[in-house]
N, C-alpha and C positions, 0 to 999 in steps of 0.2 A: 398620325396625326402626332404633333410634336406635342411635350410637357413644356409648359412653361414654367421658369424655375422662379420661384419669389426671393425675393431678395426683403433678407429680415430689415422691417424699418425700425429707428432705435423706440419708437413707441412701446413694440410685442417685447411683453413679458417672457423671462423665461419657463419654460414647461417644465422639462426634467435635466437635471442633469446630477452624475454620478462622479462628479471631478471636484476634488475639495476644493480647489479653485475660485473656484464660480461663490455666490453668495450663501444660494441653498446650499450646496454643499459644507461652507467654513459652518453655515449654520445647526449644519445636525452634525455635530462635531466625526465626519470620520463616520457614520453608522454603515454607511456604505463601501468600505474598502477594495480593493481589488487585488490590494496585498496577499499572498496567501498567510494561513495560519499555519506556526509547527504543530503537528500533532503530539500531544503529547504524547511517551509509550506508560501501559501500566509495567507495573514490577514483573518481572517472570509469576510470582506468587499468584497472580492474579489473571493470568493467561495458561490458557485451556490448550493445548497443543495436539491435533489426531494425525495419529503417522498411518500410512498406510501403505498395501503392496496392489501394485496397479501394473499391466499390462497392455489394456490397450490402445491400437496407434499406437503400438509398437515393436511390431512383426514379430510378441511373442517375450518377447528380453521386457526384465521385471524391472519396475524402478520404484525403490522408498519417494513416497509423498509426503511431507510436513504441509500441512495447511491452518490456518486459524491463530495465526500470528496477528497481532493488534500494534500498529503503530510503524513510523517510515521504512520508506522502504532501502534504504541505506539501510535502516536498523537492522533491515529483512536480507538484504544483502549478504552484511555481517554474517549475518549466525550462517545460511548455508554455504560460506566460504569456509567459515570453521567447521562447520560439519563434514563440509568435502574433506578435508584437509587432516580431520580425526577418522575419518571412515579411510582414506588414501584410495579413495575413489572419485570418476569427475560426478560431475553436475551441474544444474543450473536454479536459477530465481528464476520464474516465471511468471505472471497473473495473480500474485502472492501466493507463491508456492513455492515450496523448496523440493527438487528433484533431486536423488541421490541413486547414482547407477548401481542395480545390483538389489536383492532381495539383505538389507541392511537395519530391517525393523528394529532387533530388538536391541543393535550399537545403536541405533539413532535414539531408541527410547534412553537406555541408559545413560547417555552421553544430554541430552534435553534433562531429565530426572537430575542431574548434577549439576545440571545453570542454574537451576530450580523452578523449571516450567512445570506446570500441571500437563501429562500425559493422556490422551487416553488413545487405544491399538482402537484403526478400523479394522472390521474387516475379520476373517481369519483367522 
């Protein structure tokens, strides 16, 4: 059984729209903006970063994990790149965490503290 498409008659009222060009959208003043808002990054003094050593799912190889950063992904990427260059090792940024190859906890903690972040050591 085929469904019939109903044509909108001129007398039909608009029920819902997020388009700001419609009369309803302009009346609400763009409350339903689909544009992305920029996240304001809190200053480093107000952020607590957690530094941990992880060996899970890495064939026993140690990785220093930095988590807890609040801010846009681009700034997290920049912080990760800076940490990797300062430590002289490789790494990556995945799922809101910075992964630095090897056991670099002490060096990473010192660097982040120097930048002004509050740092807590996680695990042993």
